[in-house]
C-alpha angles and dihedrals in degrees: 000000000000118000095247091053091049090052089051092053093046088051089054089051090054091050089049092053090051090050092050092051091046094049092045089054093047090050090064091066102051134067141099083311114034118220123214118242092243091054091050091052090046090054088063100037101037110012115197115194091201092057107090092203091056090050092049092051098047102032102034114018100041093053088045092054092045095052092043091055097038098037095042090049092049092051089051091052092046091051093050093050092045094053093050094043095049094038086229118125090200095052122118134179090268088077087077091067089242095131092051092048093048091048092052091048091052095048093048089050092050095044102036104028097031093232113162105161114098091225090057092057096063098086096043089050092050092049092050092048091050093050092049092048091048091054091048090051091050096047093039092063103255089156092062118107093250094039126242118350106237096225095045089044094055092048091050091050093050092048096048092045092052092046093051092047089051090055089046094055092043089060093044091054088057096045122045090180090060090050092056093056095037092052091065095045095048092056089069117235139174092211120096093038114125127208087244089060091050093046092051092056098034091099089062091055089045088056098038100050096054088045087055091056091051092045091052091052090052093045089055085066097039094057087065088066134273094270094051092045091050090050089053090056099257115149097222098198093051092046093053095045090048090052093050093047090050092054090047093052097045098040096038093051093049094046091050090054103038107015124240110332108190131211100016093097091041102045105032098068091054091050093049101041097074089057100046103031127216097325105116094200091058090043091054095051091044091049090055093055095041092047091053092048093048094047093049092047092050092048093050093045090052090057099049102040094072111032111219094022140051139233109218118247092242091057092045091051090054090051092047101034099050097059092039091054092048090050092050093050092048092048094049098032088219127007123245130200 
């Protein structure tokens, strides 16, 4: 990429960071109960544990903004890597069966362990997502010399996801109490996540995001073709397995914290690609920023549309993402990687 184009992209990154900070700040004001700007500032400068607004800002809305920015960005990155890896412009991280695995883990925890608090469901969801992804890796041919075959991998993910969801609904049919708790989780929401939850899984993000940068660099070579990549010294099998593991870590961690948030991983890469070009490394970084912006925007919009109540972020993303995707497809008349 020419230097002037790189400066243009870096300028867009700076604007994106400013937007994320701005949206995160705005998100502290709005909710079922709006908080005045002076009260928000006071929560930071002179915290009063007896003031319910101060408690809401620091213990509920800050973690909510953090997971929206971090989780939304991670889903954007996972979607970008997944589309390039599978050579499918309509692919998203859900093809790994992660959502189905996380859902089964949550339902088993609700039904068998009698867990009802959203914060208690994080670890079971993460375990379920990891098991599903492990089975997909195994069936997708990760042990082959050249790593998982993209077509076989996608089919394995669809099969495992469907199987796990079948088990999930079988349990829900038997337990109405489980359905009541699961119904809230499956909508996908950034509310109900504590800073302790985020801190406990922060190491996974710290591992997954650098892995995404490395995976993007390797995918830049793989898109030239296996023979060319091999001639450039790329170990194709390792590159593909690393990419899959990266998607598993980023998507699995976010789903375990916030539930399945649709459309971010699918839409964001198509929004970013016209601005950064074909360079997958630049696409990956841009997808992180754009995913965070989109998640924060959806979360804020869900709080202000219906005063006194909220629309969960997962539902808002479906309302936003569907029309955006249709518009992109109509504009491009077919989407290319």
